[in-house]
Each structure stands twice: as C-alpha cells, then as structure tokens.
N, C-alpha and C positions, 0 to 999 in steps of 0.2 A: 052158615056154619057157626057153630058154637065154639066160642075160644073161652080160654079161661084167664083172660087179661086182667081180671080184677085184682090179682096181686100185684100189678104194677099201677094200675089206676081204674078205681071204681067205676068211673064214668065209662069206661071202655067195655065192660063186663057184659057180655051178650048170653051168658050162660046163668040160669037159675039153679042149676044142678049143686053148686057149691054153696051158694048164698042163701038157698032155701027161703027165698024173698025176704031175708033180713038183711038190715042196712049195716054192712061190716065196715068198719075203717081199714085203712091200708096195713096196719099192724096186724089186724085181727084175721087177715085172709091169708090163705096158703094154698098151694097147687094140689095137696095131697097125693103126690106121686103121679098125677096124670099128665099126659103129654099136651104141651101147647102149641098151637098154630096161630101165630100172629102176623096177619097180612094187612097191608094198605093202612097202617094207623099211624097217628102222629102223637108222639108223647113230647111235651114240653114244660120246661120250668119245674123240674121235680129233682128232689134230693133223696136218693135212695141208698140207704145204709143197711148193710148186713143182709142184702137180698141173695137168696139162693135159687138159682134157675137151673132146673135140670130137665132134660130131654125135650128142648123147646126148639122150634122153628120161627125165625124172625125173618119175613120175607118183605120186601118193598115197604119197610117201616122206617119213618122219619124220626130221629131223636134231636130235640132242640133244647140248649140249655139244660141237659140233664147231668147231674152228679152221681156217678157210682162210686160208693165208698165200702170198702171192704164186702165187695160182692164176690158170688162164686158162681160161674156159668158152667155147668158140667153136662157134657153130652148133648149139647145144643149146636145150632147152626144159624148163622146170620148170613144172609145173601141179598144183595142188592139193596141194602140198607144205607141210609144217609145218617151220618152224626155231624151234627153242628154246634159248635161251642161246648162240647160235652168234656168231662173230666172222669178219668178212671184212676182212682187211687187205693192202692192195696188190693186190688182186685185179681182173682185167679180165673182163667180159662183152662178148662181141663178137657180134652178130648172135644174140643169145640172147634168148629171149622167158621172161619170168616173168609167170605168170597164175594167179590165184585162189589165191596162197600166203599163208601166215599166218606172220608173224614175231614172236616174242615175246622180249623182253629180249635183242635181238641188237644187235651193234655192227658198222656198216659203216664203216671209216677208209680213206681213200685208195683207194677203189675205183671204178673207171671203168666206165661202161655205155655203150659206143659201138654205135649202132644196136641197143640191147637195152632195149626198152619193158618196164616194171613195170605191168601193168595189172590192176585189180580186186583188188588184194593189200590185206592188212591188216597194219598194223605196230602193237604196243602196248608201250610201254616200251622203246622202242628209241633207240639213240644212232646218229648219223649226221653226216658233214660235208656242207659245202654242195653238193658235186657230187652226192651221193645225194639231198639235198634237192631238188634241180632236177629230176632225174629222176622223184622220187616225187610232184611237184606237177604233173606233166604228164598224167597219166592218172587214173582213177577210183579212187584209191587210198584208203584210210581210215587216217588216222593217231591213235592213242590214247595220250596221255601220252607223247609221244616228245620227244626234245630233240637239238638240234643239238650237235656237238662244237666245243668253243671252237677258233677259228682260232688257228694259231701267230702269235706277235708276232714283229716285225721282230729283235728282241733273241734270241728262241729260235731264229730262223731262222739268224742269224748265228753264234750260238754253235754249234748243230749242224754249220754248214759249217765252222767253225774246229775243232772236235773231230774231224770227220772228216779234214781236211787235215794234223793232228798226230797222227794215228793211228800208232803206231809209232815216232815220233821221240821219244827221251829229251828232257827238259826240262833246262834248265841246273840245277846244284847249288843256286844262290842261291834260297832259298824266298821271299823277300819281293820280289823283283824279277821282272816280267813279262818272258817271253822276247821278244826282238826277232827281226824277220824276218831280218835279217842273220845272227843267231846260229843260227837254225833252218836256213836255206838253207847254212850253212857246215857244220852238223851233218850234214846230208843228203849234199852234196857228198863230205865226208870218208868217209862209208858207203859210197858209190858207188865211190870210188877204192879202198877196201879190198876190195871184192867183186871 
C-alpha cells in the first residue's frame, strides 16, 4: 500500500508520487491534500512543530518520545495507536476521532479538541490541563495515576503578558528602579523615528 508518510518521516515514505525520486527534507515535504493511511509504523524521537495533518488515518501506529508543538490535526482518525512519552503543546484537534488509543507518560498542554472525541482510550501517568480533562471525562476513557497541570496564576499570566510586551525593548540603565510606562513608550517612539 502506498502511504504518504514522508511528511512525518522521510524514512517511512513508500510513495514516489510526491517525492519524484528527489531527496526532500522534512520541511520541504507536504501532503498536497491527499489522504494518508499510516498503519503499523513506529515513529520515535521527533520534534514536530507547525505540522498540519488533514484527512489521515493512523492505525496501529506507535509514537515514542515525539513532541507535537503547534500542530493541527483536521478531519483525521487515530485508532489503536500508542503514545509513549509524547508531548502535545498548543495543538488543535478538529473533527478528529481518537479511539482505543493508549497514552503512557504523555503531556497535553494547551491542546484544543473541537468536535474531536477521545473514546475508549487509556491514559496512564499522564499530565494534562483542564481542557483535556474536560474531553477525557466525557467518554468511556480510563485514567490511571494521571494528574492535572497546575493552572497559571494571575501573577504568572500578567508577568508573561508583561514579558511579551517588553520583548526587544531595552530597559533603562538604572538597575534598582523599575521602568515606567512613559519611559518605555518614549524608548519605543524614539526607535520608530530612527527607523
């Protein structure tokens, strides 16, 4: 069976249809809107960032030490898959079904499941946020020794917001004095005038 798994791992590609016998790297490969069927594969030790998977079927596939960051899974299906030490950070599952899968020592952080049920799956020693907890509690899932990630406090949220707002703006030379809003704004305006 021809699969288009080269978008995940060039070593797994069984299709020459998209590669045209060229040696493409991970970033240069894409699925071009074709449907994927990935069965009985093992993917380990990968960091997948910004991956978009659409209309794919993952069946009897094992993922070991794989980090999914800012990935989108749209209209796909995971069935009888195993995830070991995997991390899902800032991922979106939309119209995607996850059925009879096993998650062991996985972490789901800021992951959205929009019209994407997780059914009859098992999670052991996993960490997840309150959003994932909500979806996991809806169906016939089994949770063993799992814990919920600590929610961010108001102080942490405001500190993160302040850090993002001040990114790239040099602080005043005075070490003991906190920068004022006026000083920061004048610094930004002087940089914009110089540009």
